[in-house]
Structures are given as C-alpha cells and as structure tokens.
FIBA-63807 format. One record per residue (C-alpha): x, y, z; residue in three letters. Coordinates in pm, 1 decimal. Example, Ala and Ser with C-alpha at 12.3 -4.5 7.8 and 13.67 -1.06 7.14 Angstrom:
% residues 2
- px, py, pz, type
- 1230.0, -450.0, 780.0, ALA
- 1367.0, -106.0, 714.0, SER
//
This chain:
% residues 430
- px, py, pz, type
- 8714.2, -180.4, 22346.2, MET
- 8660.6, -336.5, 22689.3, LEU
- 8288.4, -367.1, 22619.9, GLU
- 8359.6, -546.4, 22294.3, ARG
- 8617.0, -780.3, 22448.2, LEU
- 8437.6, -873.3, 22769.3, PHE
- 8067.9, -794.2, 22701.8, LYS
- 8038.8, -600.3, 23027.3, LEU
- 7681.9, -476.6, 22975.2, SER
- 7554.1, -823.6, 22893.2, ALA
- 7695.6, -946.8, 23224.1, HIS
- 7554.1, -654.0, 23420.2, GLY
- 7888.6, -514.5, 23528.1, THR
- 8115.2, -211.4, 23477.8, THR
- 8486.1, -143.8, 23437.1, VAL
- 8506.9, -5.3, 23792.1, LYS
- 8335.7, -310.8, 23938.6, THR
- 8562.3, -548.3, 23746.4, GLU
- 8875.0, -362.5, 23856.3, MET
- 8772.2, -372.2, 24222.5, MET
- 8688.9, -742.5, 24187.1, ALA
- 9030.2, -806.3, 24033.0, GLY
- 9205.3, -622.6, 24315.3, LEU
- 9009.0, -821.3, 24573.2, THR
- 9095.7, -1154.0, 24411.2, THR
- 9462.9, -1056.5, 24387.4, PHE
- 9481.2, -963.1, 24755.2, LEU
- 9335.2, -1298.7, 24858.3, THR
- 9585.3, -1502.2, 24655.2, MET
- 9896.2, -1281.7, 24645.0, ALA
- 10047.9, -1488.7, 24925.9, TYR
- 10154.6, -1737.1, 24657.9, ILE
- 10427.0, -1501.3, 24532.3, ILE
- 10591.7, -1537.2, 24873.8, PHE
- 10508.5, -1899.0, 24956.3, VAL
- 10581.9, -2064.6, 24621.1, ASN
- 10945.8, -1947.7, 24590.6, PRO
- 11004.6, -2050.1, 24951.0, SER
- 10879.3, -2404.9, 24887.5, ILE
- 11051.0, -2458.5, 24550.7, LEU
- 11378.5, -2316.8, 24683.2, ALA
- 11393.7, -2623.7, 24909.1, ASP
- 11411.9, -2830.2, 24588.7, ALA
- 11733.4, -2648.0, 24496.7, GLY
- 11576.0, -2396.5, 24259.4, MET
- 11688.3, -2035.1, 24245.9, ASP
- 11447.1, -1841.6, 24468.8, LYS
- 11463.0, -1518.7, 24266.9, GLY
- 11397.6, -1697.7, 23938.9, ALA
- 11106.5, -1890.7, 24089.5, VAL
- 10962.3, -1564.0, 24220.5, PHE
- 10959.5, -1418.3, 23869.4, VAL
- 10831.1, -1746.1, 23720.4, ALA
- 10547.8, -1751.3, 23974.8, THR
- 10437.4, -1398.3, 23888.7, CYS
- 10465.1, -1449.3, 23511.7, LEU
- 10296.9, -1792.2, 23509.6, ALA
- 10008.2, -1648.9, 23711.7, ALA
- 9983.0, -1349.0, 23479.9, ALA
- 9983.3, -1564.1, 23165.6, ILE
- 9713.8, -1789.3, 23309.3, GLY
- 9498.6, -1492.6, 23410.0, CYS
- 9536.8, -1324.6, 23069.9, PHE
- 9442.1, -1639.4, 22879.3, ILE
- 9145.7, -1707.3, 23109.6, MET
- 9033.6, -1346.6, 23077.9, GLY
- 9075.8, -1284.8, 22706.6, PHE
- 8994.5, -1633.4, 22573.7, ILE
- 8741.6, -1781.5, 22817.6, ALA
- 8608.9, -1449.6, 22954.6, ASN
- 8568.4, -1579.7, 23308.4, TYR
- 8655.6, -1393.8, 23633.2, PRO
- 8883.8, -1677.1, 23740.8, ILE
- 9246.0, -1615.5, 23834.7, ALA
- 9528.6, -1867.5, 23812.0, LEU
- 9863.8, -1916.2, 23984.0, ALA
- 10095.8, -2201.3, 24086.0, PRO
- 9884.9, -2424.4, 24309.0, GLY
- 9937.7, -2496.8, 24674.8, MET
- 9978.8, -2866.2, 24745.3, GLY
- 10129.0, -2946.5, 24409.5, LEU
- 10424.4, -2719.3, 24481.8, ASN
- 10478.2, -2911.0, 24806.7, ALA
- 10448.6, -3243.5, 24622.2, PHE
- 10696.5, -3110.9, 24363.7, PHE
- 10958.9, -3031.3, 24628.1, THR
- 10907.0, -3268.9, 24917.5, TYR
- 10759.5, -3559.7, 24726.8, GLY
- 10924.8, -3577.0, 24385.7, VAL
- 11260.2, -3404.5, 24445.7, VAL
- 11348.9, -3461.5, 24811.0, LEU
- 11135.7, -3773.3, 24862.3, GLY
- 11194.7, -3968.6, 24540.3, MET
- 11536.0, -3822.2, 24463.0, GLY
- 11455.0, -3681.7, 24119.2, HIS
- 11606.2, -3354.3, 24001.1, SER
- 11389.5, -3043.5, 23996.2, TRP
- 11442.0, -3037.6, 23618.9, GLN
- 11277.2, -3380.2, 23595.7, THR
- 10994.9, -3261.9, 23819.4, ALA
- 10939.1, -2964.4, 23587.5, LEU
- 10931.7, -3212.0, 23298.6, GLY
- 10657.6, -3408.1, 23476.4, ALA
- 10459.2, -3087.8, 23524.2, VAL
- 10501.3, -3008.9, 23154.1, PHE
- 10383.8, -3356.1, 23047.7, LEU
- 10081.7, -3336.4, 23277.2, SER
- 9999.9, -3003.2, 23112.7, GLY
- 10025.1, -3156.3, 22765.9, VAL
- 9791.1, -3441.5, 22864.4, ILE
- 9550.9, -3194.4, 23028.4, PHE
- 9546.2, -2983.4, 22710.0, LEU
- 9475.9, -3288.3, 22492.7, LEU
- 9199.9, -3402.2, 22727.7, LEU
- 9046.2, -3055.3, 22706.1, SER
- 9073.8, -3025.0, 22328.5, LEU
- 8927.7, -3371.3, 22264.2, PHE
- 8662.1, -3328.4, 22536.2, LYS
- 8775.8, -3633.6, 22728.9, VAL
- 8776.5, -3436.9, 23053.9, ARG
- 8405.7, -3490.1, 23115.4, GLU
- 8450.8, -3866.4, 23078.1, TRP
- 8734.7, -3872.7, 23330.2, ILE
- 8562.8, -3647.6, 23581.7, ILE
- 8246.1, -3856.0, 23562.7, ASN
- 8438.1, -4183.3, 23579.5, ALA
- 8630.2, -4101.0, 23897.1, ILE
- 8401.3, -4139.6, 24200.9, PRO
- 8331.3, -3838.6, 24418.9, LYS
- 8486.3, -4012.2, 24717.6, THR
- 8828.1, -4028.1, 24551.8, LEU
- 8803.5, -3667.8, 24431.8, LYS
- 8731.1, -3552.4, 24785.7, LEU
- 8994.3, -3788.4, 24920.4, GLY
- 9267.6, -3642.0, 24700.9, ILE
- 9192.5, -3293.5, 24833.5, ALA
- 9200.6, -3411.1, 25196.0, THR
- 9521.7, -3605.1, 25135.2, GLY
- 9688.2, -3292.0, 25002.9, ILE
- 9554.9, -3103.5, 25303.5, GLY
- 9711.1, -3346.1, 25550.9, SER
- 10034.5, -3340.7, 25348.8, PHE
- 10049.3, -2959.8, 25363.6, LEU
- 9975.8, -2964.1, 25735.1, ALA
- 10269.0, -3198.0, 25802.9, LEU
- 10501.2, -2985.6, 25587.7, ILE
- 10396.7, -2667.4, 25767.1, ALA
- 10444.5, -2823.1, 26111.7, LEU
- 10780.1, -2973.7, 26010.6, LYS
- 10915.6, -2652.5, 25857.3, ASN
- 10805.4, -2455.6, 26161.8, ALA
- 10983.6, -2694.9, 26397.8, GLY
- 10656.3, -2772.3, 26574.3, ILE
- 10687.2, -3139.1, 26474.7, ILE
- 11039.4, -3286.3, 26482.7, VAL
- 11200.8, -3623.8, 26414.7, ALA
- 11241.3, -3869.5, 26701.7, HIS
- 11450.2, -4191.5, 26696.5, PRO
- 11193.7, -4393.7, 26893.7, ALA
- 10857.5, -4253.6, 26790.9, THR
- 10949.4, -4115.2, 26445.0, PHE
- 10791.2, -3779.6, 26529.0, VAL
- 10753.6, -3568.8, 26843.1, ALA
- 10651.9, -3221.8, 26953.5, LEU
- 10929.9, -2967.2, 26912.6, GLY
- 11012.6, -2678.3, 27142.4, ASP
- 10715.3, -2456.5, 27062.3, ILE
- 10844.6, -2184.4, 27292.7, THR
- 11146.6, -2119.6, 27068.9, SER
- 11134.8, -1829.3, 26824.2, PHE
- 11049.8, -1994.7, 26490.6, VAL
- 10772.3, -2229.8, 26614.7, PRO
- 10622.7, -1954.1, 26829.8, LEU
- 10621.8, -1702.2, 26543.4, MET
- 10467.2, -1964.7, 26313.5, SER
- 10185.2, -2022.7, 26559.6, ILE
- 10123.1, -1649.3, 26600.1, ILE
- 10122.0, -1609.7, 26220.5, GLY
- 9852.7, -1874.7, 26186.1, PHE
- 9643.1, -1714.3, 26460.8, PHE
- 9664.4, -1382.1, 26275.3, LEU
- 9541.8, -1544.6, 25953.4, ILE
- 9254.2, -1710.1, 26137.3, ALA
- 9154.8, -1383.1, 26305.2, ALA
- 9179.9, -1174.0, 25986.8, PHE
- 8988.4, -1433.8, 25786.0, THR
- 8709.5, -1461.7, 26044.5, ALA
- 8670.9, -1085.0, 26027.3, ARG
- 8661.4, -1101.0, 25646.8, LYS
- 8957.6, -868.1, 25605.4, ILE
- 9064.2, -862.3, 25235.7, PRO
- 9410.8, -1006.2, 25183.5, GLY
- 9411.4, -1172.8, 25526.4, ALA
- 9683.7, -1424.7, 25443.0, VAL
- 9913.0, -1172.3, 25273.1, MET
- 9870.0, -919.5, 25555.5, ILE
- 9963.6, -1183.8, 25812.6, ALA
- 10272.5, -1285.8, 25612.8, ILE
- 10388.3, -925.2, 25588.3, LEU
- 10312.6, -863.8, 25955.7, ALA
- 10530.0, -1158.3, 26064.2, MET
- 10806.5, -1035.4, 25833.9, THR
- 10795.0, -697.7, 26008.9, VAL
- 10816.8, -881.3, 26342.0, VAL
- 11126.2, -1059.0, 26210.4, GLY
- 11284.6, -725.6, 26117.8, VAL
- 11203.2, -579.8, 26461.9, ILE
- 11364.5, -876.2, 26642.0, PHE
- 11668.8, -868.4, 26414.8, GLY
- 11593.0, -1208.0, 26263.4, ASP
- 11529.7, -1057.6, 25917.7, VAL
- 11758.2, -805.8, 25747.0, THR
- 11572.1, -528.3, 25569.2, TYR
- 11667.3, -538.6, 25199.2, ALA
- 11426.0, -289.3, 25049.0, GLY
- 11090.2, -323.9, 24881.2, ILE
- 11127.6, -253.7, 24509.3, VAL
- 11402.6, -338.5, 24259.1, SER
- 11460.1, -464.8, 23907.9, ALA
- 11330.1, -822.1, 23866.2, PRO
- 11576.5, -1107.7, 23932.1, PRO
- 11699.8, -1311.2, 23635.9, SER
- 11472.2, -1587.7, 23510.4, LEU
- 11764.3, -1769.6, 23344.7, ALA
- 11830.6, -2026.2, 23623.6, PRO
- 11489.7, -2189.0, 23572.1, THR
- 11377.7, -2086.0, 23222.5, PHE
- 11331.5, -2386.4, 22987.2, MET
- 11513.1, -2616.4, 23229.1, GLN
- 11253.9, -2895.9, 23235.5, MET
- 11388.6, -3245.0, 23159.8, ASP
- 11105.5, -3399.5, 22958.3, ILE
- 11299.7, -3712.6, 22860.5, ALA
- 11357.3, -3816.2, 23223.2, SER
- 10998.5, -3731.0, 23314.0, ALA
- 10869.6, -3960.9, 23038.3, ALA
- 11025.8, -4272.6, 23195.7, GLU
- 10789.3, -4541.2, 23329.4, ILE
- 10896.7, -4476.3, 23687.5, GLY
- 10755.4, -4124.5, 23664.1, MET
- 10410.1, -4244.8, 23555.6, LEU
- 10249.8, -4206.4, 23897.4, SER
- 10407.1, -3863.4, 23940.4, VAL
- 10268.2, -3736.3, 23610.2, VAL
- 9929.9, -3887.9, 23699.2, PHE
- 9938.7, -3717.3, 24038.1, ALA
- 10007.0, -3376.2, 23885.6, PHE
- 9737.4, -3437.6, 23623.8, LEU
- 9464.7, -3570.5, 23853.6, PHE
- 9503.0, -3304.5, 24118.9, VAL
- 9507.1, -3023.6, 23862.7, ASP
- 9212.3, -3175.0, 23677.3, LEU
- 8990.9, -3211.0, 23984.3, PHE
- 9102.3, -2882.7, 24139.4, ASP
- 9034.7, -2688.6, 23821.0, THR
- 8698.6, -2851.2, 23759.1, SER
- 8585.9, -2792.7, 24115.3, GLY
- 8697.8, -2430.7, 24106.3, THR
- 8527.0, -2362.7, 23772.8, LEU
- 8200.8, -2512.6, 23894.6, ILE
- 8205.7, -2331.7, 24229.1, ALA
- 8301.8, -1988.7, 24097.2, VAL
- 8079.6, -1986.0, 23787.1, THR
- 7778.2, -2101.9, 23988.7, GLN
- 7835.7, -1829.6, 24245.0, ARG
- 7866.9, -1573.3, 23966.6, ALA
- 7550.0, -1698.3, 23795.8, GLY
- 7742.6, -1788.5, 23481.4, LEU
- 7601.4, -2140.6, 23435.9, THR
- 7290.7, -2243.0, 23241.7, ASP
- 6969.7, -2388.4, 23388.3, ASP
- 7128.3, -2734.0, 23408.7, LYS
- 7441.0, -2604.8, 23580.1, GLY
- 7654.3, -2648.4, 23269.6, ASN
- 7944.9, -2411.7, 23208.1, ILE
- 7959.6, -2240.0, 22872.3, GLU
- 8305.1, -2209.1, 22714.9, ARG
- 8421.5, -2491.0, 22945.0, LEU
- 8672.1, -2611.8, 22686.1, GLY
- 8830.2, -2267.3, 22663.6, LYS
- 8852.2, -2240.6, 23041.7, ALA
- 9020.0, -2580.9, 23074.2, LEU
- 9254.5, -2505.5, 22785.9, SER
- 9351.6, -2181.7, 22960.5, SER
- 9446.3, -2380.2, 23270.1, ASP
- 9651.6, -2636.7, 23080.1, SER
- 9834.6, -2372.4, 22873.4, ILE
- 9915.7, -2188.6, 23195.3, ALA
- 10066.8, -2510.7, 23335.0, THR
- 10279.0, -2555.2, 23021.8, LEU
- 10394.3, -2194.6, 23040.3, SER
- 10470.0, -2224.0, 23410.2, GLY
- 10682.8, -2536.1, 23359.3, ALA
- 10877.7, -2359.9, 23084.4, ALA
- 10932.1, -2056.1, 23306.5, LEU
- 11029.3, -2265.3, 23607.4, GLY
- 10743.4, -2329.2, 23848.1, THR
- 10513.4, -2611.1, 23953.2, SER
- 10159.9, -2665.8, 23822.8, THR
- 9958.5, -2350.0, 23756.1, THR
- 9589.9, -2389.9, 23830.3, THR
- 9263.7, -2202.3, 23887.2, SER
- 9225.8, -2049.0, 24233.8, TYR
- 8913.4, -2084.5, 24446.7, ILE
- 9005.6, -1740.8, 24589.3, GLU
- 8851.9, -1607.2, 24266.6, SER
- 8520.0, -1638.6, 24450.3, ALA
- 8622.6, -1333.4, 24655.1, ALA
- 8632.9, -1123.3, 24339.1, GLY
- 8301.5, -1265.8, 24225.5, VAL
- 8150.8, -1163.6, 24559.0, ALA
- 8267.6, -808.7, 24480.2, GLU
- 8076.6, -816.6, 24151.0, GLY
- 8331.4, -960.7, 23907.5, GLY
- 8153.2, -1131.4, 23620.1, ARG
- 8386.2, -1122.9, 23317.4, THR
- 8740.4, -1192.3, 23210.2, GLY
- 8834.8, -832.5, 23283.8, LEU
- 8855.2, -933.6, 23650.1, THR
- 9113.4, -1200.1, 23563.0, ALA
- 9305.6, -958.5, 23341.0, VAL
- 9331.1, -707.3, 23627.4, VAL
- 9471.7, -984.6, 23848.5, VAL
- 9721.3, -1068.2, 23573.7, GLY
- 9839.1, -706.9, 23551.2, VAL
- 9891.4, -695.7, 23927.8, LEU
- 10098.1, -1015.8, 23912.2, PHE
- 10317.2, -858.5, 23643.0, VAL
- 10370.7, -550.7, 23860.3, LEU
- 10462.4, -781.6, 24150.6, SER
- 10787.8, -888.7, 23984.2, ILE
- 10936.9, -556.9, 24094.4, PHE
- 10889.9, -650.0, 24461.0, PHE
- 11155.7, -922.1, 24467.5, ALA
- 11345.7, -774.7, 24766.9, PRO
- 11030.1, -799.5, 24977.0, LEU
- 10975.1, -1160.0, 24869.9, ALA
- 11335.3, -1241.7, 24954.9, GLY
- 11291.2, -1112.8, 25308.9, MET
- 10996.5, -1339.7, 25394.2, ILE
- 11110.0, -1579.8, 25672.2, PRO
- 10992.5, -1939.7, 25703.2, VAL
- 10767.4, -1865.4, 26000.2, TYR
- 10579.4, -1607.7, 25793.7, ALA
- 10473.1, -1870.0, 25538.5, THR
- 10416.1, -2180.9, 25752.9, THR
- 10100.2, -2031.7, 25901.8, GLY
- 9967.8, -1971.8, 25549.5, ALA
- 10046.3, -2328.9, 25445.2, ILE
- 9870.6, -2468.1, 25753.1, PHE
- 9568.9, -2245.5, 25683.4, TYR
- 9539.8, -2377.2, 25326.1, VAL
- 9565.7, -2731.1, 25467.4, ALA
- 9265.3, -2666.1, 25690.1, ILE
- 9062.0, -2539.9, 25394.4, LEU
- 9137.3, -2860.5, 25203.6, MET
- 9036.8, -3076.3, 25499.8, LEU
- 8686.9, -2924.3, 25492.0, PHE
- 8608.2, -3190.9, 25231.0, ASN
- 8595.5, -3453.8, 25505.5, LEU
- 8244.7, -3339.4, 25598.4, LYS
- 8111.1, -3469.4, 25265.5, ASP
- 8237.7, -3826.6, 25311.4, ILE
- 7989.3, -4102.5, 25395.0, ASP
- 8163.6, -4232.2, 25706.6, TRP
- 7889.4, -4488.2, 25760.7, GLY
- 7999.9, -4683.3, 25450.3, ASP
- 8331.7, -4865.6, 25493.9, ILE
- 8383.5, -4879.9, 25117.9, THR
- 8372.1, -4498.6, 25109.3, GLU
- 8551.5, -4428.8, 25436.6, ALA
- 8843.9, -4670.1, 25383.2, ALA
- 8998.1, -4514.6, 25068.6, PRO
- 8964.3, -4163.7, 25213.6, VAL
- 9132.9, -4275.4, 25534.8, THR
- 9410.8, -4437.2, 25332.5, VAL
- 9485.8, -4124.3, 25131.7, ILE
- 9443.7, -3901.2, 25437.4, LEU
- 9706.3, -4098.2, 25630.7, LEU
- 9936.4, -4241.0, 25366.5, PHE
- 9990.4, -3915.6, 25178.3, THR
- 10168.7, -3745.4, 25469.8, PRO
- 10318.9, -4065.2, 25614.2, LEU
- 10478.8, -4163.7, 25281.6, THR
- 10545.0, -3795.4, 25207.9, PHE
- 10396.1, -3842.2, 24862.0, SER
- 10070.5, -3741.7, 24695.7, ILE
- 10143.4, -3999.1, 24423.6, ALA
- 10164.6, -4285.1, 24673.7, HIS
- 9851.3, -4161.4, 24846.1, GLY
- 9651.9, -4156.2, 24521.6, ILE
- 9786.8, -4495.0, 24416.1, THR
- 9694.5, -4668.2, 24742.9, LEU
- 9356.3, -4493.9, 24760.9, ALA
- 9254.8, -4617.1, 24414.8, PHE
- 9360.6, -4972.2, 24500.3, ILE
- 9176.8, -4959.8, 24834.0, THR
- 8861.7, -4819.1, 24676.3, TYR
- 8846.2, -5079.8, 24400.7, THR
- 8921.2, -5388.7, 24607.2, PHE
- 8711.4, -5282.3, 24905.7, THR
- 8411.4, -5227.9, 24679.4, LYS
- 8468.2, -5561.9, 24505.0, ALA
- 8512.5, -5762.5, 24825.3, LEU
- 8210.0, -5599.6, 24988.8, CYS
- 7982.4, -5696.0, 24699.9, GLY
- 7972.0, -5351.7, 24540.1, LYS
- 8185.2, -5416.8, 24234.5, ALA
- 7911.3, -5269.5, 24016.0, ASN
- 7988.1, -4927.9, 24169.7, GLU
- 8341.7, -4934.9, 24029.3, VAL
- 8361.6, -4794.6, 23676.3, SER
- 8572.1, -4952.3, 23403.7, LYS
- 8794.8, -4645.7, 23409.9, SER
- 8868.9, -4690.6, 23779.6, VAL
- 8941.0, -5063.5, 23724.9, TRP
- 9180.9, -4967.7, 23445.6, PHE
- 9360.3, -4706.0, 23656.4, LEU
- 9376.8, -4946.2, 23950.2, THR
- 9539.7, -5208.1, 23727.8, ALA
- 9797.3, -4950.3, 23617.1, LEU
- 9873.1, -4856.4, 23976.8, PHE
- 9907.6, -5221.3, 24083.7, VAL
- 10143.0, -5286.0, 23791.7, ALA
- 10342.9, -4978.6, 23882.0, LYS
- 10390.4, -5098.9, 24242.4, ILE
- 10471.8, -5453.2, 24128.5, ALA
- 10726.4, -5369.2, 23859.6, PHE
- 10855.5, -5022.3, 23943.1, VAL
- 10797.3, -4979.3, 24315.5, GLY
//
C-alpha cells in the first residue's frame, strides 16, 4: 500500500528510511509546539487550545502534503507570522485575536485561489528578489526584538526608548544560556537541537523552583476556546488590507522558497529546476492555513527544517506523513508544553531570527536602490512593531527610489500597482 501511495522504489527509498527522515524532521521543528502557544497566549488566546490547534494544524498540513503532493515537506504554524499575529495585529493595532484569525483565513483563501488559477508564478516573478529577501530579514529583526524584549534583555526607557536590562537577573540570564545551548547543539549537528535546549532550560527552571512540575502526559486540552472563532467580517474591512497582504506575502514567499530549496536538495526537480506537482504542494500549504485558522492558530506554512529529513534520505510524502503522526501524538504532552517558561523559548526565537537574517548576504549593498528598501524593512519592521508597516514602506521605498534614480524600467507593473495600493492605504486609512 505504501509503495502504491508514495512510489518508494521509483524515488530510491524505503519505508525505514522515510520513517527515520520523518523523525529527524519532527525533532528539528517540534519546538513550535512549545513556542507557538506561548506567543499566541500573549494575544489573549487560551494556551491549551492553541497547543492542540498547533499540533493538529501541523498534522493536517503534513498529511495533505504527503498524500496529495507526495513531497517530504512538513508544515506547521510559522515563526514570524505568529509574532506578527500577536504583537503586530492584536497588541500593536488593537484588533481582537478573532479578527487576526479572520485575516489569516482570508490570506489562506487568496493563497488557495492563486494556487488553483496558477497566478502564483506571476506574483513570485513580479516581486523583485530584493523585496523577497527584505521581507525575510525584516521578520528576522522583528523576532529578535521580541525575543530580547520578552527576555528582559531590552527594556523600555523614558529618555532613549530602549535600554539594556539587568542581564544578571534570572530570566535574562537563563534566556542567554538557552540561546548558547541552541548555538552549541546546532554547531555540533545534534538532531532536535532547539527542542533539547528548550527542555533543558525547563528542567533548570524546575530545579531552581521557578517552574512547577505538572507531569508529562495527559488527555488533550479542549479546543473549544479557539475552534471556529475567526471573525472574517472584521478581517475583510479595508483597514485590514495591509494585514491580509502581509500574511499572504510572507506565506507565499516562505513557501515558495522552502519548496525550491528542499526539492532541489532532494533531487526532485527537473533539468530546468522546475517542481512537478507544484500546484498540489501550494494548495496543501493554503489548505493547511485555512484549517489552522479554523482550529485557532496563525498561518501554517512549509518548514525549511524539512531539509534535515531530506538529508537523512527522505524523498516522498511518507516522510511528511510520519511527521504528521508525531504531531498528532504530541497533543498528549500538554502538561509538558504548559510548563515551558518564557526563558526557554526566547533563545529559540532569537535563533530563528538569526537564520532569517542570513538573507542579508545576498543583498547588493553597492546599489542604493537595492540597499535602501532592505534597510527600510529591516529597521521599520521592529521599530513600528509591524511586519505590515515594514512591507508597505519597503515597497514604496523600492518603487520611488528606482524611479528617481533613473531605473523605473526595473519596476514591474505589479510592483507599481501594489505600491499605489500601499500609498492609498497610508493616505486614507493610516
């Protein structure tokens, strides 16, 4: 049956290899079941319900990707977008988390339509590489600020806005140690480095009496507090346009980049680098986002950590299905997730931020028309505490800088159109 479903022989793999690949991928991304509930709980959402929604949304995405697209790519609620959901849309803009879920749902609907009608290629090709890289770096700087703020390493100051906190106090110090552990484990290529570090810092919290041991396994918490709670009507208002666009753009670029990187590494592209069954893979991602919003979590997207499973020999959707099964089993570990302290997750968030900032090396810093929009999104995303504002200002900067520097021909009609929308949004909505 597995041979018929996943064509294992044709891909030069076995059930054992696929299962080991799935386990490897799961270990590298399982930190999300601890980090995501922690971030969304700050938006006022029930932490237990979000924990279950995270596991189920990831499982659904993995199952669809595995059975429909037959790719060894795992999905889960994405880092960066969950921070934008909480600290940008809910706490920053003052919208309810139900409205934010509605925006995630609408972005998923648009993504699905773009995939079904094959408009995705047009959009990806129309948006310049500089802005794609810039969005990733902007999210990275945003995550870094959130991690430092939550850890108490960076604090508010009445004169200078921000200042260095007391890094010798318990929470900042434990956060720093947690990050160092992740860096050390990762450098030594230890599978599950991030998750191991999170669990290790939780044990430290128990030892020092800062965390109360509540057990490891139990019946799953209720999903009712978040299930089908998205407010689509509020999310469809004109003032939410940039928010929906932000969710859509980031998911679109992140998914495309992940699909390209992982399939190329697995040797699953043709001679021209094209991805077969691309439409099915993108549809899997968008359906996972819709399912996640309905369950009660932020945007679900493809994970670059899938490359770890590919390195272990994963070549088919069976790898993704194994990851999905492990996410389902994870819902019984709610007590463990509930014990995770803030300093156990801030190191992980800062680590992910660093990975996203790697994109800066691919920017042409010798060209002001390329460097300016990246600098704008890199700085304005954390300083305005909003990915949406960062994207908006970056598009405007890119378009007008190119035009004023005599390079208007490098700006596509699509980018001009989006820039006009963003200018109108600032002028009439704010």
